C-alpha positions in Angstrom: 107.1 84.5 117.7 106.9 81.5 115.4 108.6 79.3 118.1 106.1 80.6 120.7 103.1 80.0 118.5 104.4 76.5 117.6 104.8 75.7 121.3 101.3 76.9 122.0 99.8 74.7 119.2 101.7 71.7 120.6 100.3 72.4 124.1 96.7 72.6 122.6 97.3 69.3 120.9 98.6 67.7 124.1 95.5 68.9 126.0 93.2 67.5 123.3 95.0 64.2 123.5 94.6 64.1 127.2 90.9 65.0 127.0 90.2 62.3 124.4 92.5 59.7 126.1 94.4 59.2 122.8 98.0 57.9 122.5 100.2 61.0 122.1 102.4 59.4 119.3 99.2 58.8 117.3 98.8 62.4 116.3 101.2 64.4 114.2 101.3 68.1 113.4 101.6 69.2 109.8 102.8 72.8 109.8 101.2 74.4 106.8 103.8 76.6 105.2 101.9 77.8 102.1 102.7 81.4 101.3 105.4 81.5 103.9 109.0 82.4 103.2 112.1 80.3 103.6 113.3 82.1 106.7 110.0 81.5 108.5 110.0 77.8 107.6 113.6 77.6 108.8 112.6 79.3 112.1 109.8 76.7 112.6 112.2 73.9 111.7 114.7 75.2 114.3 111.8 75.2 116.8 111.2 71.5 116.2 108.6 71.4 113.4 109.0 68.1 111.6 106.4 68.0 108.9 105.6 70.8 106.5 102.5 71.0 104.3 102.3 72.8 100.9 99.3 73.2 98.6 100.7 74.7 95.4 103.0 72.5 93.4 105.3 75.1 91.9 105.7 76.9 95.2 106.2 73.6 97.0 108.8 72.3 94.6 111.0 75.4 94.9 110.8 75.3 98.7 111.6 71.5 99.0 114.5 71.9 96.6 116.0 74.8 98.5 115.4 73.6 102.0 115.8 69.9 101.5 114.4 67.1 103.6 117.1 66.4 106.2 115.3 65.5 109.4 112.0 66.9 108.1 109.1 65.6 106.0 107.1 67.4 103.2 103.4 66.7 102.6 101.4 67.9 99.7 98.0 69.0 101.0 96.4 71.0 98.2 94.4 70.2 95.1 96.7 68.4 92.6 96.0 68.7 88.9 96.8 65.7 86.8 99.1 67.6 84.6 101.3 68.6 87.6 101.9 65.0 88.8 105.2 64.9 86.9 106.6 67.5 89.4 106.1 65.3 92.4 109.2 63.2 92.0 110.3 61.9 95.4 109.8 65.2 97.2 106.7 64.4 99.2 106.3 61.7 101.8 102.6 61.9 101.7 99.9 63.4 99.4 96.8 64.2 101.3 94.6 65.2 98.4 93.9 62.4 95.9 90.3 63.2 95.0 89.6 60.9 92.1 90.5 57.6 90.7 91.9 59.2 87.5 94.4 61.2 89.6 95.4 58.1 91.5 96.0 56.3 88.2 98.1 59.2 87.0 100.2 59.2 90.2 100.6 55.4 90.1 101.7 55.4 86.5 104.3 58.1 87.2 105.6 56.4 90.2 105.9 53.0 88.5 108.0 54.7 85.8 110.3 55.9 88.6 110.3 52.6 90.3 108.9 53.9 93.6 105.7 53.8 95.7 104.0 57.1 96.8 102.0 57.2 100.0 98.6 58.9 99.5 95.4 59.8 101.3 92.0 59.8 99.6 90.2 63.1 99.9 86.5 62.7 100.8 83.9 65.5 100.6 81.9 64.4 103.6 80.0 67.7 103.9 78.6 67.6 100.3 79.8 71.2 99.6 79.8 71.8 95.8 82.8 74.1 96.1 85.0 71.4 97.8 87.2 68.9 96.1 86.9 65.3 97.1 85.0 62.1 96.4 81.5 61.5 97.7 81.4 58.9 100.4 79.4 56.5 98.2 82.0 56.9 95.5 84.8 56.1 97.9 83.0 53.0 99.2 82.5 51.7 95.6 86.1 52.4 94.5 88.3 51.9 97.6 89.4 48.5 96.6 90.3 49.7 93.1 92.5 52.4 94.7 94.2 49.9 96.9 95.1 47.6 93.9 96.9 50.3 92.0 100.7 49.6 91.7 102.8 52.7 92.4 100.8 54.1 95.3 99.9 53.1 98.8 96.6 54.3 100.3 97.4 55.2 103.9 94.0 56.7 104.9 91.5 59.5 104.3 91.4 63.3 104.4 88.6 65.8 104.5 88.1 69.6 104.8 84.8 70.5 106.5 83.0 73.8 105.9 84.6 76.7 107.8 82.7 77.5 110.9 83.7 79.8 113.7 82.3 77.2 116.1 84.6 74.2 116.0 81.8 72.0 117.4 80.0 72.3 114.1 82.9 70.4 112.4 82.6 67.4 114.8 79.9 65.7 112.7 82.1 65.9 109.6 85.1 64.5 111.4 83.1 61.7 113.0 81.7 60.9 109.6 85.1 60.5 108.0 86.2 58.2 110.9 83.1 56.1 110.5 83.6 55.9 106.8 87.2 54.8 107.3 86.1 52.1 109.8 83.5 50.9 107.4 85.9 50.7 104.4 88.4 48.8 106.5 85.8 46.3 107.8 84.1 45.6 104.5 87.3 45.3 102.4 89.9 44.0 105.0 92.0 47.1 104.5 94.2 49.1 106.9 93.6 52.8 106.6 95.6 54.1 109.5 95.7 57.9 108.7 92.9 60.5 109.1 94.0 63.9 108.0 91.4 66.4 109.4 91.4 69.5 111.5 92.9 72.9 111.0 93.7 76.0 113.1 90.1 76.6 114.2 89.0 73.1 114.9 92.0 70.7 115.3 91.2 69.9 118.9 87.8 68.6 117.9 89.4 66.6 115.1 91.8 65.0 117.5 88.8 64.0 119.8 87.2 62.4 116.7 90.2 60.4 115.7 92.5 62.6 113.6 96.1 61.3 113.2 97.3 64.3 111.2 96.2 67.9 111.9 97.1 70.7 109.4 97.9 74.0 111.2 99.4 77.1 109.7 97.6 80.3 110.7 98.0 79.7 114.4 101.8 79.4 113.8 102.6 81.8 111.0 99.6 84.2 111.1 96.9 84.9 108.5 97.5 84.4 104.8 95.3 84.4 101.8 92.7 81.5 102.0 93.5 78.5 99.9 92.5 74.9 100.0 94.2 72.2 102.1 94.9 73.5 105.5 95.2 76.7 107.5 
């Protein structure tokens, strides 16, 4: 069933790419494996899943350490507390959820002590929801250069989580806002922010149409789980 679901999600991604006339290789699927057992992850891996996303650091660390990273990549997509940064080590190729300069500084300092550079995305609260993590767009514009100057991290792009809505079209304005914000930050600061992490199970086709390079999909592959931030 997992293999069939994964195949269906890939087909939906392909159709969205065709519709939006995007380059196929420009969009990658992050299979959200939060609250999913090792056997299910291995099944998805066997079916060709290449990137797995986790959103709780303790759960993620145990999974990465048990499964390893041979021919697969692990992304951290959930809220990251500053006191949990020490657990990152070299386990994650990309952190999607850097939502403050203080957190970025903490990660950068940790990575410098380990003599490595961590790729990150900056999480932006484009919808203005008080319950959502992420910087306000104005805050990002003011600080994006400060983020880019930190040694020990490399800012690859932006991430957002729009309000849940059964109608995916209602997410479009939030996705287009993130893309426009990215373009503005690049132009004004001579930066390259190539990644846009946006879109989940119910709205990833719209996200692809609006420029997503990473879509975070779990429910459509593994079935429903308890709702938690980061992806579904």
